[in-house]
ROTI-202348 format. One record per atom (N, C-alpha, C): x, y, z. Coordinates in steps of 0.05 Angstrom, whole numbers, padded with zeros to 5 digits, always signed. Layout:
<koldrens>
XYZ;...
</koldrens>
This chain:
<koldrens>
-01620+02973+00818;-01601+02963+00788;-01614+02983+00777;-01596+02987+00759;-01610+03012+00738;-01624+02995+00718;-01649+03001+00710;-01665+02989+00688;-01675+03013+00671;-01679+02995+00647;-01691+03015+00628;-01717+02989+00619;-01742+03009+00610;-01767+03000+00614;-01780+03010+00592;-01787+02991+00569;-01796+02998+00539;-01823+02990+00541;-01850+03005+00529;-01871+03002+00524;-01882+03013+00503;-01908+03002+00500;-01928+03019+00471;-01928+03006+00450;-01913+02977+00446;-01911+02962+00423;-01937+02944+00422;-01945+02934+00396;-01972+02927+00391;-01971+02914+00364;-01995+02905+00358;-02003+02893+00329;-02015+02920+00306;-02003+02930+00293;-02013+02949+00274;-02015+02940+00245;-02033+02951+00229;-02028+02949+00199;-02012+02967+00193;-02010+02957+00163;-01990+02970+00146;-02006+03001+00146;-01974+03017+00144;-01986+03050+00148;-01995+03056+00178;-02001+03042+00185;-02011+03051+00225;-01986+03065+00234;-01997+03078+00258;-01979+03089+00275;-01975+03078+00306;-01957+03079+00319;-01955+03076+00357;-01928+03086+00357;-01935+03096+00385;-01915+03101+00400;-01905+03090+00424;-01878+03086+00420;-01861+03077+00442;-01850+03089+00458;-01851+03080+00483;-01844+03097+00510;-01818+03082+00522;-01803+03094+00535;-01776+03078+00552;-01772+03093+00571;-01783+03087+00598;-01772+03101+00624;-01743+03097+00629;-01728+03121+00635;-01693+03126+00634;-01692+03135+00664;-01675+03128+00680;-01663+03135+00704;-01656+03162+00695;-01662+03187+00711;-01652+03212+00708;-01627+03215+00707;-01614+03202+00721;-01579+03206+00719;-01573+03194+00696;-01583+03178+00679;-01579+03175+00653;-01591+03190+00637;-01613+03193+00638;-01627+03213+00614;-01615+03245+00606;-01597+03256+00628;-01594+03281+00631;-01556+03287+00626;-01549+03261+00615;-01517+03261+00605;-01514+03241+00587;-01532+03230+00576;-01525+03210+00558;-01547+03216+00531;-01535+03206+00510;-01548+03201+00483;-01563+03177+00485;-01589+03181+00483;-01614+03158+00481;-01617+03148+00452;-01621+03123+00454;-01623+03114+00421;-01655+03090+00424;-01659+03087+00400;-01677+03062+00398;-01668+03047+00379;-01670+03019+00384;-01654+02999+00372;-01677+02978+00369;-01676+02953+00348;-01697+02940+00343;-01679+02919+00332;-01692+02895+00340;-01684+02864+00327;-01705+02849+00313;-01702+02846+00291;-01727+02826+00278;-01715+02799+00280;-01736+02778+00279;-01731+02749+00279;-01709+02740+00257;-01685+02730+00268;-01661+02727+00255;-01645+02740+00245;-01645+02761+00259;-01628+02791+00255;-01617+02805+00275;-01588+02811+00268;-01583+02825+00293;-01593+02848+00299;-01587+02856+00321;-01603+02881+00333;-01590+02906+00318;-01602+02933+00312;-01591+02952+00296;-01606+02973+00310;-01587+02996+00306;-01596+03019+00312;-01616+03034+00298;-01636+03046+00306;-01653+03064+00295;-01663+03092+00292;-01653+03103+00315;-01660+03133+00323;-01642+03137+00344;-01630+03161+00344;-01617+03171+00373;-01619+03206+00381;-01621+03216+00405;-01626+03232+00409;-01607+03240+00433;-01589+03268+00429;-01568+03273+00450;-01580+03291+00472;-01570+03296+00493;-01577+03313+00512;-01588+03336+00506;-01580+03349+00485;-01582+03373+00471;-01599+03370+00460;-01615+03349+00448;-01637+03346+00429;-01635+03346+00404;-01612+03344+00404;-01603+03329+00370;-01615+03306+00364;-01627+03301+00338;-01636+03278+00336;-01622+03261+00308;-01623+03242+00307;-01611+03228+00280;-01625+03203+00276;-01629+03190+00244;-01644+03165+00242;-01629+03149+00223;-01632+03129+00229;-01622+03107+00205;-01642+03111+00170;-01624+03105+00152;-01644+03120+00127;-01665+03100+00136;-01672+03076+00138;-01693+03063+00138;-01723+03070+00147;-01708+03087+00167;-01741+03099+00184;-01740+03130+00180;-01719+03141+00166;-01719+03172+00165;-01747+03177+00153;-01758+03202+00158;-01785+03214+00148;-01811+03198+00159;-01801+03174+00175;-01825+03161+00187;-01825+03159+00218;-01801+03158+00225;-01797+03157+00255;-01789+03183+00264;-01799+03190+00289;-01788+03212+00309;-01781+03204+00333;-01757+03211+00344;-01747+03203+00371;-01750+03233+00388;-01765+03227+00414;-01760+03255+00426;-01755+03246+00461;-01749+03266+00476;-01748+03259+00503;-01762+03278+00526;-01772+03278+00543;-01787+03291+00561;-01772+03285+00591;-01754+03301+00595;-01735+03308+00618;-01758+03303+00643;-01779+03314+00642;-01796+03324+00669;-01810+03295+00668;-01810+03277+00650;-01825+03248+00662;-01804+03224+00652;-01778+03229+00652;-01762+03215+00654;-01761+03194+00628;-01771+03205+00602;-01782+03183+00586;-01767+03192+00558;-01760+03175+00545;-01754+03177+00510;-01776+03161+00501;-01785+03173+00475;-01805+03160+00456;-01798+03160+00433;-01815+03144+00416;-01803+03138+00384;-01833+03137+00369;-01837+03156+00361;-01870+03159+00343;-01855+03145+00317;-01879+03124+00313;-01869+03112+00289;-01900+03114+00274;-01892+03128+00241;-01915+03129+00225;-01912+03112+00205;-01928+03117+00185;-01926+03094+00158;-01917+03070+00167;-01925+03057+00183;-01901+03030+00188;-01911+03007+00168;-01888+02995+00165;-01880+02976+00139;-01882+02952+00157;-01886+02930+00133;-01880+02896+00152;-01850+02890+00156;-01829+02905+00143;-01802+02911+00154;-01795+02920+00181;-01814+02933+00191;-01813+02946+00216;-01821+02926+00241;-01823+02907+00232;-01833+02884+00253;-01808+02876+00262;-01807+02881+00299;-01788+02877+00310;-01786+02879+00339;-01772+02873+00357;-01773+02874+00386;-01755+02901+00389;-01767+02930+00393;-01754+02943+00400;-01738+02954+00431;-01722+02969+00431;-01701+02970+00451;-01698+03001+00450;-01692+03009+00480;-01682+03037+00480;-01654+03028+00501;-01636+03051+00498;-01610+03045+00513;-01597+03068+00507;-01578+03073+00528;-01560+03094+00523;-01536+03091+00503;-01523+03107+00490;-01503+03100+00477;-01483+03119+00476;-01464+03110+00464;-01437+03124+00458;-01434+03128+00428;-01404+03129+00425;-01402+03134+00397;-01399+03103+00380;-01408+03110+00360;-01416+03086+00339;-01444+03073+00349;-01456+03086+00359;-01482+03073+00374;-01483+03047+00393;-01453+03046+00403;-01451+03023+00423;-01474+03030+00442;-01478+03003+00454;-01500+03011+00480;-01484+03010+00503;-01494+03028+00521;-01479+03027+00553;-01491+03010+00568;-01517+03003+00573;-01524+02996+00593;-01539+02965+00590;-01547+02954+00609;-01560+02929+00598;-01589+02929+00586;-01590+02914+00567;-01616+02912+00557;-01642+02909+00577;-01663+02919+00561;-01689+02915+00579;-01701+02889+00568;-01726+02892+00571;-01741+02868+00558;-01755+02874+00536;-01755+02902+00521;-01761+02909+00496;-01790+02909+00501;-01800+02915+00473;-01831+02915+00467;-01836+02906+00436;-01850+02892+00432;-01859+02879+00404;-01871+02899+00390;-01867+02903+00361;-01879+02915+00343;-01888+02900+00318;-01914+02889+00314;-01921+02874+00298;-01932+02893+00272;-01923+02891+00251;-01942+02902+00233;-01949+02882+00211;-01978+02881+00211;-01989+02863+00190;-02006+02872+00170;-02002+02853+00147;-02018+02864+00114;-02043+02846+00126;
</koldrens>
């Protein structure tokens, strides 16, 4: 069964940085746009950042200029570098392949918790 595995979350202070990783099956990474999503307590899951197979990236306004998505095909991994973290970034972060309108295509993984404390 195809699985996505996120890692790299943790507890960080305001203004700190974290890098999240997502292990992606090679068959998915080579043909699909990949995105990071997050879900804060009591809120719906939201799309945060995306990268196409060709390497084009885009971001939600809330993270633009602070987060960077990248991919390493040699490691079958998608990354999310998060800088200048804010309390509102606290959430469980997930990765997934997506189609138009950022609709996720695969079964969700377990996610990785990011907590930004003051």
